[in-house]
C-alpha positions in Angstrom: 69.2 3.4 -31.8 70.9 1.7 -28.6 68.6 0.0 -26.0 67.9 1.3 -22.8 70.7 -0.3 -20.7 68.1 -0.9 -17.8 66.1 -2.8 -20.5 69.1 -5.0 -21.5 69.5 -5.8 -17.9 67.3 -8.7 -16.6 65.9 -7.8 -13.0 67.7 -9.9 -10.4 64.8 -11.9 -8.5 64.7 -11.8 -4.7 65.2 -14.8 -3.1 61.5 -15.4 -2.2 60.5 -14.7 -6.1 63.4 -17.2 -7.2 62.1 -19.8 -4.8 58.5 -19.2 -6.2 59.9 -19.6 -9.6 61.3 -22.7 -8.9 58.2 -24.1 -7.2 56.1 -23.2 -10.0 58.4 -25.1 -12.3 58.4 -28.0 -10.0 54.6 -28.1 -9.8 54.3 -28.4 -13.4 56.5 -31.2 -13.9 55.4 -33.1 -10.8 51.6 -32.6 -12.0 52.6 -34.2 -15.5 54.9 -36.8 -14.6 55.3 -39.5 -11.8 57.8 -38.4 -9.2 60.5 -40.8 -10.4 60.4 -39.4 -13.9 61.0 -35.6 -12.8 64.8 -34.8 -12.9 66.1 -31.6 -10.9 68.1 -30.9 -14.2 64.9 -30.1 -16.0 63.4 -28.1 -13.4 66.5 -25.9 -13.5 66.2 -25.6 -17.3 62.9 -24.5 -17.0 63.5 -21.9 -14.7 66.6 -20.6 -16.4 69.0 -21.4 -13.5 71.7 -23.7 -12.8 71.2 -27.1 -11.1 73.6 -25.8 -8.4 71.3 -22.8 -7.7 68.2 -25.2 -7.4 70.2 -27.3 -5.0 71.0 -24.0 -2.9 67.4 -23.7 -2.2 66.5 -27.3 -2.0 69.1 -29.8 -1.0 67.4 -33.0 -2.5 64.7 -33.7 -5.1 62.6 -34.9 -1.8 63.0 -31.5 -0.2 62.0 -29.9 -3.3 58.9 -32.0 -4.1 57.9 -31.7 -0.3 58.2 -27.7 -0.6 56.1 -27.8 -3.8 53.3 -29.9 -1.7 53.7 -27.8 1.3 53.1 -24.5 -0.6 50.1 -25.8 -2.3 49.0 -26.8 1.2 49.0 -23.4 2.6 47.5 -21.9 -0.5 44.5 -24.0 0.0 44.1 -23.6 3.7 44.3 -19.7 3.4 41.6 -19.7 0.6 39.3 -21.8 2.7 39.5 -20.4 5.9 36.2 -19.8 7.7 35.2 -16.3 8.5 34.6 -16.1 12.0 31.1 -15.3 13.4 29.5 -16.3 10.0 27.4 -19.6 10.2 29.0 -22.3 8.1 26.0 -23.1 5.9 26.2 -19.5 4.5 29.9 -19.9 3.7 29.9 -23.2 2.1 29.0 -21.7 -1.4 31.2 -18.9 -1.4 34.0 -20.9 0.1 33.7 -23.7 -2.5 33.6 -21.1 -5.4 36.8 -19.5 -4.0 38.5 -23.1 -3.9 37.1 -24.1 -7.3 38.6 -21.1 -9.0 42.0 -21.8 -7.3 41.7 -25.4 -8.8 41.2 -24.0 -12.1 43.8 -21.4 -12.0 46.5 -23.5 -10.2 45.5 -26.9 -11.6 49.2 -28.0 -11.8 49.9 -27.4 -8.5 46.6 -29.0 -7.2 47.4 -31.9 -9.3 51.0 -31.9 -7.9 49.7 -31.9 -4.5 47.5 -34.9 -4.8 50.3 -37.0 -6.6 52.2 -36.9 -3.4 50.9 -40.0 -2.0 52.0 -42.0 -5.0 55.6 -41.3 -4.2 57.4 -43.7 -2.1 59.2 -41.0 -0.3 58.4 -41.0 3.3 59.0 -37.1 3.8 56.9 -36.1 0.8 54.2 -38.3 1.9 54.3 -36.9 5.5 53.9 -33.5 4.2 51.0 -34.5 2.1 49.2 -36.2 5.0 50.1 -33.3 7.4 48.3 -30.9 4.7 45.4 -33.1 4.5 45.0 -33.3 8.4 45.2 -29.4 8.6 42.3 -29.1 6.1 40.5 -31.7 8.1 41.1 -29.8 11.3 40.3 -26.3 9.8 36.9 -27.7 8.7 36.1 -29.2 12.1 37.1 -26.1 13.7 34.4 -24.2 11.7 31.7 -26.5 12.4 32.7 -26.6 16.2 32.6 -22.5 16.3 29.2 -22.6 14.8 26.0 -23.6 17.1 24.1 -24.9 14.3 26.8 -27.3 13.3 28.7 -28.2 16.7 28.8 -31.7 17.7 29.0 -33.3 21.2 32.3 -34.9 22.2 30.9 -38.5 21.5 30.1 -37.4 17.8 33.3 -36.0 16.9 34.7 -39.5 15.8 31.9 -40.1 13.4 32.2 -36.3 12.4 35.9 -36.5 11.6 35.4 -39.6 9.7 32.4 -37.7 7.4 34.8 -34.6 6.8 37.6 -36.8 6.1 35.3 -38.7 3.3 34.1 -35.6 2.1 37.5 -34.3 1.5 38.4 -37.3 -0.5 35.2 -37.3 -2.5 36.0 -33.4 -3.4 39.3 -34.3 -4.4 38.2 -36.9 -6.8 35.5 -34.7 -8.2 38.0 -31.6 -8.8 40.5 -34.0 -10.4 37.8 -35.7 -12.8 36.8 -32.0 -13.5 40.2 -30.9 -14.5 40.6 -33.5 -16.9 37.1 -32.9 -18.6 36.0 -29.3 -17.6 33.2 -29.5 -20.3 31.3 -32.3 -18.1 29.9 -29.6 -15.6 30.1 -26.0 -15.4 31.8 -24.6 -12.1 28.6 -23.8 -10.5 27.3 -27.4 -10.8 30.6 -28.5 -9.5 30.0 -26.2 -6.1 26.5 -27.3 -5.7 27.6 -31.2 -6.0 30.5 -30.6 -3.4 28.4 -28.4 -1.1 25.3 -30.9 -1.3 27.7 -33.7 -0.3 29.2 -31.8 2.5 25.9 -30.9 4.0 24.8 -34.6 3.7 28.0 -35.7 5.4 27.6 -33.3 8.5 23.9 -33.9 8.9 23.1 -35.4 12.3 
């Protein structure tokens, strides 16, 4: 019996779907290999497209990795956005749970994002640092909007450094946890990061 022609025909991906497919393949390779060891041809092979099509979306390898980094940054910002009007201390546990679930389910993207600083590419490193700064600003804005955690202007430089240090701590914890998930269950990782943040922002 002949197969249904519609079943034999591969569905044509939209521009956004194709772009997402390429970025997912790139995240996997950049997470597993140093930047210089990743070949665009391999990305195209994994995605099942021609090298020319990949270059149609991303003119250079630098542009491609920068897009991978930017995608993960936007995802993390969206997932960790504060809920207006809810005290920061009440949101920390839920927010970290959501973030750690993302880290588990998008481990390759998370690793790839944090490998960006290792590259010698100025564009990729700029995108990465802009992403970190956006996360920092998002946390500071949430703290400033909550009367319980708002700081006076002269305290802001110290608070910014505290938040920056906490982000570095959390990234180190998450990367280690991904390597050895049996060390701690997610709830303990969440509580560890929550205590660290509360300690960092304490007056």
